[in-house]
C-alpha positions, 0 to 999 in steps of 0.5 A: 464381542469379547465384551459380550462373551464376559457378560455371558460367562458371568451370568452363566456364573451366577446361574451356577451359584443359584444351583451351589445354593441348592446343592450345598443345602441338599446334599447333606441331606441325601436329596436330590439335586437334580430333579426335583423343584426348588422350593421355599424352606420356610413355607415349602412352596414350589418356586417358579422360574420368575423366582429363581432368576439369579440375584434379579429375583432376590431384588424384585423380590426385596429379599422376601419369599413371594408366598410367605413373605420370609426373609431370604438370606443374602447369601444367596445372591452373594454366592451367585455374584461371587461365582459369576465373577470367579467364572470371569477371573478364570476366563481372563486368566486363561485367555479367553476371547473370541478366538480362543473360546472354541479352541482347547481353551474351551476345554481348559475353562470347563475343567475351570468350572468344574473345579470352582464348583467343587471349590464352592461345594466343599466350602457350602458344606463345610460353613453349614455342617462342618463336614467334607461331604464324601460324594463331593470329594468323589466328585473332585477326584472325577475332575481330577482324573478329567484333568489329568486327561487334558494335560496327558492329550492336550498340554503333554504335561504328565508325570505318570509317577507322580500321579500314581503315588497321589492316587495310591495316597487316596486309596490308603487314606479312604481305607484308613477312613473306612476302618476308623468309621467301622470302629465307630469314630465320631468322623474322618474330617482329618483324613477327608482334608488330606484328601482334599489337599491331594485333588487341589494339588492335581490343579494346582501342583505342589507349589500351588498346594505348599501356597494353600496351606501356607494361606490356610495356617495364616487364616487359622491363626488370624481366626484363633486371634480373633476369637481370642479377643472377642471371647476374652479367654472363655472356651469356644467350642465351635470347631474351626472349618478347615476344609473352607480355609484351604478352600478359600487359600486355594482360591487366593493362589489362583486369584494371584496367579490369573491376575499376574498372567492379565497384567494385574 
């Protein structure tokens, strides 16, 4: 039964992954992500149910649109697989099984799923547009509040002063960001990155955030070194997707935590 549960969790993860590919494409364009039908971005043909089965549709269609035969990016099934695996690792780390899935562990799993969705949204939009979407940050704040409520009423791991301080910081940063944008600043990526770190802190606490920042700096150093070798002193104008590196680093922190919990 436990094997079946994890297979189901993986399938649910791939479904979320399919939704995330749609969301990361439409959110920056301010398009509806819930009610509008999916369509091919090349020929604009509406996709049927058979075109949207995670992983399976890509394999059966041999990586091409059924209607215009345009090649479909491999990132679609890749994100679906990664999301499915992320859900499974989360469930293993929490200790989900036939006896715990209908307990408070189930609520913890749901919160974890919402958090994974947040990480994937930030990464997807940042890699594509080099921006941290405000709507996604608001979603992150909302799930942070849900996590605080869970910690307060279920786990009883709650420090009111700490939470108030962090939300005051977020409010101040939001005000500063608004003022900067009114002064026609190009963007407020740096402020949004700080808010992103605070949101992550609500889930992994200070030690997890510190490790996330350390891993992020390591990734940036490796990336800069690779750029220096590849471009041989030539100017590299493309901005580094810092928010993506932060989320990937945080995912690494959680993977290490979960694997240690299951004895790997």
